[in-house]
Backbone bond lengths (Angstrom), bond angles and torsions (degrees), N, CA, C in turn:
res aa  C-N    CA-C-N  psi(-1)  N-CA   C-N-CA  omega(-1)  CA-C   N-CA-C  phi
1 X - - - 1.422 - - 1.536 111.27 -
2 X 1.333 116.25 -39.57 1.464 119.29 -179.76 1.528 111.17 -57.05
3 X 1.340 118.18 -34.55 1.471 121.52 178.99 1.531 111.02 -64.21
4 X 1.326 116.89 -37.40 1.474 120.12 178.41 1.529 111.29 -68.07
5 X 1.336 116.64 -42.39 1.461 120.88 179.18 1.522 109.75 -65.02
6 X 1.325 116.24 -45.12 1.464 121.64 179.40 1.529 110.20 -61.72
7 X 1.306 116.93 -42.80 1.472 122.00 178.01 1.531 110.66 -63.58
8 X 1.327 116.58 -42.57 1.465 120.54 179.24 1.515 112.64 -64.55
9 X 1.325 116.92 -43.20 1.463 121.48 178.71 1.524 110.12 -64.79
10 X 1.329 116.78 -42.04 1.469 121.00 178.73 1.531 110.98 -60.75
11 X 1.330 116.13 -43.49 1.475 120.00 179.25 1.531 110.55 -66.05
12 X 1.328 117.26 -40.02 1.460 121.24 177.95 1.529 110.57 -60.15
13 X 1.320 116.68 -47.70 1.469 120.55 -179.77 1.525 110.05 -64.53
14 X 1.325 117.89 -45.17 1.459 122.05 -179.13 1.532 111.25 -59.71
15 X 1.328 117.01 -50.71 1.462 119.45 -177.51 1.530 112.69 -72.68
16 X 1.335 117.12 -27.47 1.465 119.70 174.28 1.524 109.60 -64.47
17 X 1.314 117.08 -45.00 1.467 120.82 178.37 1.522 110.39 -67.13
18 X 1.337 117.03 -43.49 1.462 120.47 -178.04 1.527 112.20 -67.02
19 X 1.314 117.05 -53.82 1.473 119.70 -173.95 1.523 113.67 -90.07
20 X 1.323 117.75 -20.13 1.455 120.28 -178.57 1.517 113.54 -97.13
21 X 1.324 117.10 -22.11 1.463 119.92 -178.21 1.526 112.89 -123.82
22 X 1.319 117.26 -58.09 1.467 120.69 -172.91 1.531 112.28 -65.06
23 X 1.325 117.16 -50.83 1.471 119.77 -178.27 1.528 112.22 -62.69
24 X 1.341 120.07 -49.25 1.465 118.75 177.48 1.531 113.24 -60.69
25 X 1.337 117.54 -37.72 1.465 120.31 178.29 1.524 110.56 -64.91
26 X 1.319 117.54 -40.88 1.465 121.76 178.52 1.529 111.03 -64.44
27 X 1.322 117.24 -48.15 1.463 121.30 -179.01 1.534 110.26 -63.94
28 X 1.324 117.48 -42.85 1.462 121.37 178.61 1.524 110.24 -63.37
29 X 1.300 117.28 -43.77 1.467 121.07 178.70 1.519 112.22 -62.49
30 X 1.333 116.47 -45.77 1.477 119.68 178.28 1.526 111.26 -63.48
31 X 1.323 116.99 -39.83 1.463 120.43 178.68 1.518 110.75 -63.62
32 X 1.341 117.59 -41.23 1.461 120.62 179.48 1.527 111.50 -66.13
33 X 1.337 117.41 -32.96 1.465 120.83 -179.62 1.529 111.02 -77.25
34 X 1.332 117.74 -48.26 1.457 120.95 -171.90 1.531 114.62 -94.30
35 X 1.322 118.31 -27.43 1.469 122.31 -178.24 1.535 110.83 -136.66
36 X 1.335 119.05 58.69 1.467 119.34 -173.38 1.527 114.26 -63.11
37 X 1.327 118.12 -38.37 1.467 120.34 -178.80 1.525 110.36 -65.06
38 X 1.324 116.88 -46.68 1.457 120.69 -179.45 1.532 111.39 -68.51
39 X 1.336 117.06 -39.05 1.464 120.55 -178.72 1.523 111.64 -65.74
40 X 1.312 116.86 -23.32 1.463 120.78 -179.08 1.516 112.48 -102.74
41 X 1.328 117.73 19.19 1.459 121.28 171.21 1.512 116.30 97.32
42 X 1.339 119.33 7.11 1.470 122.38 -179.18 1.526 111.16 50.19
43 X 1.321 115.15 49.13 1.456 120.95 -176.34 1.530 111.38 -71.66
44 X 1.313 114.86 144.97 1.458 122.00 172.02 1.517 105.47 -101.40
45 X 1.336 116.47 121.42 1.453 122.32 -174.61 1.523 109.46 -115.16
46 X 1.329 116.86 132.63 1.464 123.45 175.43 1.524 107.66 -127.86
47 X 1.321 115.88 127.46 1.465 122.23 179.29 1.522 111.94 52.80
48 X 1.333 115.60 39.20 1.452 120.95 177.20 1.512 116.04 80.45
49 X 1.324 117.45 -0.85 1.462 120.91 -178.76 1.520 110.65 -114.89
50 X 1.337 117.48 132.31 1.467 118.73 174.85 1.528 109.81 -69.93
51 X 1.337 115.74 131.07 1.466 119.15 -179.48 1.520 112.14 -113.99
52 X 1.307 116.27 -4.00 1.455 120.12 178.82 1.512 110.46 163.75
53 X 1.292 115.01 177.90 1.460 121.87 176.15 1.513 108.42 -116.27
54 X 1.321 115.96 143.73 1.461 117.49 177.22 1.528 111.55 -74.37
55 X 1.336 116.60 -4.31 1.458 121.30 -178.09 1.524 113.69 -100.74
56 X 1.348 117.52 -12.55 1.456 120.97 -176.99 1.520 108.56 -126.79
57 X 1.326 115.79 127.75 1.450 120.71 -179.09 1.520 112.30 -66.41
58 X 1.319 115.14 163.79 1.449 122.22 176.20 1.521 108.47 -131.90
59 X 1.330 116.89 147.64 1.467 118.44 -179.56 1.530 111.38 -76.57
60 X 1.311 116.12 124.38 1.459 122.95 172.73 1.521 106.79 -122.20
61 X 1.324 117.22 126.34 1.463 119.95 178.22 1.524 112.22 -128.40
62 X 1.330 117.20 -8.56 1.453 121.09 177.80 1.528 108.43 -70.60
63 X 1.333 118.41 133.03 1.464 120.24 -178.21 1.530 114.74 -61.30
64 X 1.321 118.30 -17.03 1.465 119.74 179.72 1.527 112.37 -79.78
65 X 1.335 116.33 -5.33 1.459 121.19 178.82 1.525 110.80 -113.30
66 X 1.329 115.04 157.52 1.456 120.46 170.47 1.522 106.94 -75.20
67 X 1.320 115.35 139.55 1.457 120.92 179.67 1.518 108.94 -98.07
68 X 1.322 115.72 143.20 1.454 121.03 178.56 1.512 111.61 -92.19
69 X 1.304 114.01 -167.65 1.465 119.99 176.81 1.519 109.91 -69.96
70 X 1.307 115.49 158.66 1.459 120.37 173.91 1.525 108.85 -66.76
71 X 1.310 116.06 153.67 1.448 121.21 176.88 1.521 108.83 -116.89
72 X 1.317 116.12 133.14 1.464 120.51 -179.38 1.527 111.65 -98.13
73 X 1.342 117.42 9.02 1.465 118.95 -178.40 1.521 110.83 -76.60
74 X 1.321 115.27 156.30 1.461 121.21 178.63 1.522 108.43 -125.81
75 X 1.273 122.24 158.84 1.454 128.22 -3.32 1.526 113.28 -81.66
76 X 1.332 117.76 -2.94 1.465 120.59 177.88 1.528 108.62 -138.38
77 X 1.335 118.13 159.17 1.465 120.99 -176.91 1.531 112.54 -63.83
78 X 1.310 115.62 146.36 1.463 124.18 176.59 1.525 112.39 59.22
79 X 1.314 116.17 37.64 1.454 122.54 177.15 1.525 107.86 -80.99
80 X 1.332 116.95 101.88 1.462 121.43 -175.01 1.525 112.54 -65.23
81 X 1.312 117.65 -21.31 1.458 120.43 178.58 1.521 112.15 -79.34
82 X 1.336 117.19 -8.03 1.463 120.79 -176.68 1.529 110.33 -134.75
83 X 1.312 115.46 47.79 1.451 120.73 -177.57 1.519 111.97 -65.32
84 X 1.324 114.96 139.08 1.458 119.77 176.91 1.504 111.25 160.68
85 X 1.285 115.71 153.59 1.455 120.88 178.55 1.518 111.14 -81.42
86 X 1.303 114.99 177.27 1.462 120.01 -177.89 1.524 112.01 -81.26
87 X 1.321 116.89 -21.44 1.468 122.83 -176.56 1.528 112.58 61.25
88 X 1.319 116.68 23.45 1.456 120.55 176.31 1.518 108.71 -88.45
89 X 1.326 116.59 129.90 1.453 121.33 179.72 1.520 111.55 -75.91
90 X 1.329 117.28 165.95 1.461 120.92 -175.42 1.528 114.50 -64.66
91 X 1.322 118.56 -17.63 1.463 119.82 178.53 1.526 112.28 -105.05
92 X 1.324 117.38 4.02 1.458 121.46 -179.44 1.529 109.21 -69.54
93 X 1.321 118.25 127.17 1.473 120.78 -179.52 1.528 113.50 -58.53
94 X 1.327 117.75 -32.82 1.473 120.26 179.43 1.528 110.45 -65.00
95 X 1.330 117.06 -41.15 1.464 120.31 177.51 1.521 110.30 -66.60
96 X 1.318 116.98 -43.47 1.464 120.36 179.76 1.528 111.09 -62.24
97 X 1.339 117.19 -38.39 1.460 120.91 177.09 1.526 111.09 -66.09
98 X 1.336 116.36 -40.70 1.466 121.49 179.27 1.528 110.69 -62.94
99 X 1.311 116.52 -44.96 1.467 121.46 178.97 1.525 110.33 -64.19
100 X 1.325 117.27 -44.87 1.466 120.84 179.81 1.530 111.25 -62.48
101 X 1.337 116.85 -39.42 1.469 120.27 178.78 1.523 110.95 -65.29
102 X 1.327 116.76 -39.52 1.473 119.69 -179.73 1.528 110.27 -69.05
103 X 1.322 117.46 -41.10 1.472 120.39 177.19 1.521 109.67 -60.86
104 X 1.331 116.34 -42.83 1.460 120.41 178.78 1.529 110.33 -61.28
105 X 1.334 117.80 -44.29 1.470 121.60 179.61 1.525 111.22 -62.77
106 X 1.323 116.93 -40.02 1.471 120.41 178.42 1.528 110.81 -66.20
107 X 1.324 117.14 -41.90 1.462 120.43 179.10 1.523 111.59 -68.80
108 X 1.321 117.98 -36.26 1.470 120.70 177.74 1.527 111.20 -67.55
109 X 1.340 116.69 -36.00 1.461 120.36 179.59 1.524 111.77 -73.41
110 X 1.319 116.73 -26.14 1.467 121.36 -177.87 1.529 109.21 -143.70
111 X 1.347 116.96 72.48 1.465 120.15 -172.66 1.528 114.41 -64.73
112 X 1.308 118.26 -21.35 1.463 119.99 -178.94 1.517 114.16 -88.11
113 X 1.309 118.08 4.60 1.470 120.99 -177.17 1.530 110.01 -89.89
114 X 1.347 117.76 107.66 1.463 119.99 -178.18 1.533 113.76 -87.93
115 X 1.326 117.31 -3.88 1.471 120.71 -175.59 1.522 110.78 -68.14
116 X 1.327 116.60 150.38 1.472 118.77 175.19 1.534 110.36 -65.65
117 X 1.310 116.56 142.51 1.462 121.79 -178.21 1.531 108.97 -75.43
118 X 1.333 117.78 125.73 1.472 119.56 176.68 1.531 111.17 -62.29
119 X 1.300 115.63 141.87 1.469 121.03 -173.42 1.523 112.58 -61.00
120 X 1.339 118.50 -32.01 1.453 118.47 -177.58 1.525 113.11 -72.26
121 X 1.314 118.61 -10.96 1.468 120.69 174.66 1.525 112.50 -85.10
122 X 1.316 117.85 -11.63 1.467 120.35 -176.88 1.525 113.33 -120.53
123 X 1.327 117.44 4.22 1.463 121.28 179.07 1.528 109.19 -131.46
124 X 1.312 116.15 156.20 1.467 119.83 176.68 1.517 109.36 -96.41
125 X 1.325 114.98 160.77 1.458 120.14 178.27 1.526 109.51 -83.37
126 X 1.311 116.72 173.93 1.463 120.88 -179.16 1.517 111.62 -63.50
127 X 1.332 117.62 -34.53 1.463 120.44 -179.89 1.519 112.33 -86.34
128 X 1.334 116.71 -23.54 1.454 120.48 -174.28 1.509 112.89 77.96
129 X 1.340 117.55 6.59 1.461 122.39 -175.65 1.528 113.39 -120.85
130 X 1.305 118.35 6.55 1.463 122.36 -171.42 1.529 111.75 -55.37
131 X 1.351 117.10 121.83 1.465 120.14 -179.60 1.523 113.09 -87.75
132 X 1.311 117.39 -5.16 1.467 121.59 -172.08 1.523 111.96 -113.48
133 X 1.322 113.92 155.12 1.460 121.80 169.79 1.520 107.30 -127.45
134 X 1.306 115.78 165.41 1.460 119.97 177.84 1.531 109.05 -73.69
135 X 1.334 117.32 156.05 1.469 119.04 173.79 1.533 111.61 -55.50
136 X 1.336 117.44 -36.55 1.473 120.49 178.70 1.523 110.79 -61.10
137 X 1.334 117.63 -39.83 1.461 121.20 179.01 1.524 111.04 -67.41
138 X 1.321 116.73 -36.56 1.468 119.80 177.60 1.526 110.46 -68.64
139 X 1.335 116.74 -46.53 1.468 119.55 -179.72 1.530 111.14 -64.96
140 X 1.330 117.62 -31.68 1.459 121.40 177.21 1.534 110.35 -59.46
141 X 1.324 117.06 -36.89 1.462 122.17 -176.30 1.527 113.86 -89.73
142 X 1.328 117.19 -7.63 1.472 121.26 -172.61 1.528 112.93 -57.77
143 X 1.330 118.62 -44.53 1.464 120.97 -177.52 1.523 111.28 -63.16
144 X 1.328 117.45 -41.81 1.465 120.97 178.62 1.527 111.08 -61.80
145 X 1.326 116.06 -47.89 1.462 120.68 -178.07 1.529 110.12 -63.68
146 X 1.322 116.98 -43.57 1.467 120.77 179.33 1.528 110.65 -62.42
147 X 1.322 116.99 -43.67 1.466 120.87 -178.47 1.529 110.97 -64.66
148 X 1.324 117.30 -47.36 1.463 121.15 -176.71 1.531 111.06 -67.38
149 X 1.313 117.40 -35.99 1.463 121.24 -179.06 1.538 113.01 -89.69
150 X 1.327 116.86 -2.08 1.465 121.74 -178.02 1.531 111.20 58.41
151 X 1.328 114.78 46.10 1.459 121.90 177.87 1.515 109.78 -111.77
152 X 1.304 115.67 158.18 1.454 121.80 174.59 1.530 108.37 -69.06
153 X 1.332 117.14 132.33 1.462 120.94 -178.97 1.524 111.10 -59.05
154 X 1.313 117.07 -38.57 1.465 120.29 178.64 1.518 112.31 -60.55
155 X 1.328 116.63 -37.58 1.461 120.42 178.99 1.528 110.88 -66.45
156 X 1.320 116.58 -40.85 1.462 120.66 179.24 1.527 109.91 -66.83
157 X 1.323 117.17 -42.48 1.471 120.39 178.87 1.531 110.75 -64.10
158 X 1.332 117.07 -37.09 1.469 120.57 176.89 1.517 110.37 -64.93
159 X 1.332 116.45 -41.33 1.463 120.81 177.92 1.529 110.99 -60.58
160 X 1.326 115.36 -41.36 1.468 119.08 176.72 1.523 110.19 -60.54
161 X 1.312 116.68 -49.38 1.475 119.76 -177.23 1.526 111.30 -61.57
162 X 1.334 117.39 -31.21 1.466 120.52 177.82 1.532 112.25 -72.22
163 X 1.319 117.51 -18.53 1.460 121.17 -177.56 1.529 113.53 -106.27
164 X 1.311 117.45 11.60 1.470 120.13 176.64 1.520 108.85 -79.71
165 X 1.311 115.32 126.55 1.461 121.85 174.23 1.520 106.73 -99.28
166 X 1.318 116.39 122.48 1.463 120.15 -178.47 1.523 111.06 -78.73
167 X 1.308 115.10 175.47 1.462 120.92 -179.69 1.519 110.31 -58.31
168 X 1.337 114.92 141.81 1.458 119.65 178.19 1.521 109.31 -68.64
169 X 1.313 115.77 130.48 1.465 123.45 -177.26 1.527 111.79 58.78
170 X 1.324 117.11 16.71 1.448 122.24 178.73 1.524 115.17 78.40
171 X 1.340 117.67 -2.80 1.471 119.52 -177.01 1.526 114.72 -133.92
172 X 1.334 118.09 -21.93 1.462 120.75 -173.82 1.529 111.68 -95.60
173 X 1.307 116.67 129.40 1.446 121.60 177.26 1.509 112.73 79.72
174 X 1.317 114.81 -166.59 1.459 122.42 -179.51 1.523 108.65 -124.26
175 X 1.331 117.68 156.84 1.465 118.67 173.34 1.527 109.02 -58.44
176 X 1.345 116.09 144.84 1.460 120.21 -174.75 1.521 110.40 -151.10
177 X 1.327 114.24 163.77 1.461 121.87 178.70 1.521 107.39 -128.05
178 X 1.333 117.10 125.60 1.458 121.03 177.43 1.526 108.00 -78.22
179 X 1.318 116.81 118.55 1.469 122.76 -173.14 1.529 111.56 -65.24
180 X 1.313 118.14 -44.22 1.457 120.80 -179.25 1.525 111.21 -62.46
181 X 1.322 116.93 -46.60 1.464 119.48 -179.90 1.532 111.59 -63.64
182 X 1.324 116.96 -39.14 1.464 120.75 178.37 1.526 110.57 -65.23
183 X 1.321 117.31 -43.95 1.468 120.23 178.73 1.532 112.23 -65.70
184 X 1.312 117.24 -35.70 1.467 119.94 176.31 1.533 110.16 -65.90
185 X 1.318 116.78 -39.34 1.463 120.06 177.24 1.529 110.67 -64.19
186 X 1.331 116.98 -37.54 1.470 120.45 175.45 1.519 111.16 -62.80
187 X 1.311 117.13 -44.90 1.462 120.90 179.09 1.522 111.46 -62.28
188 X 1.334 117.15 -32.61 1.456 121.01 -179.67 1.531 112.14 -68.97
189 X 1.322 117.12 -22.63 1.470 121.08 179.01 1.515 110.29 -64.65
190 X 1.329 116.99 -40.37 1.463 120.38 -179.35 1.491 108.35 -89.21
């Protein structure tokens, strides 16, 4: 019996070192060598200070900025430590109230906009951290942002088109606009 216990302990120690130390150290090292920006969170840095990640959304509610998708994380929006969707079904009254409140906020911020509200502006993503919106959602907000910032609408629409990321490899995903990067580009105009 002692041989079985000794063998079991030896295997535990071996695999703990292999899978708990050696493998993670190897993967981390390779990531730092070949993909350092991504391995360190794809941070956006301005004047030496990180101001956000291009992978995690940030809450924008000022009318002079483009607004991103809703976040279902708690206790505050875009909480990366608590990623997850709301799990509310399409007929759940709480979801319907949330969507109605967001539509109301969008209409109050831009009362002259008769266009239908894009769905990604009134729903959260599965992770609750989505940093991107659809080009339609960005163009929907362009008139409000241009008006509040006293910019030419054409200039704002051009800025949006310059920040559209197309499908990966031409087939994966949908065209999208990173809200943080677009808002930073807007701030750079002034």
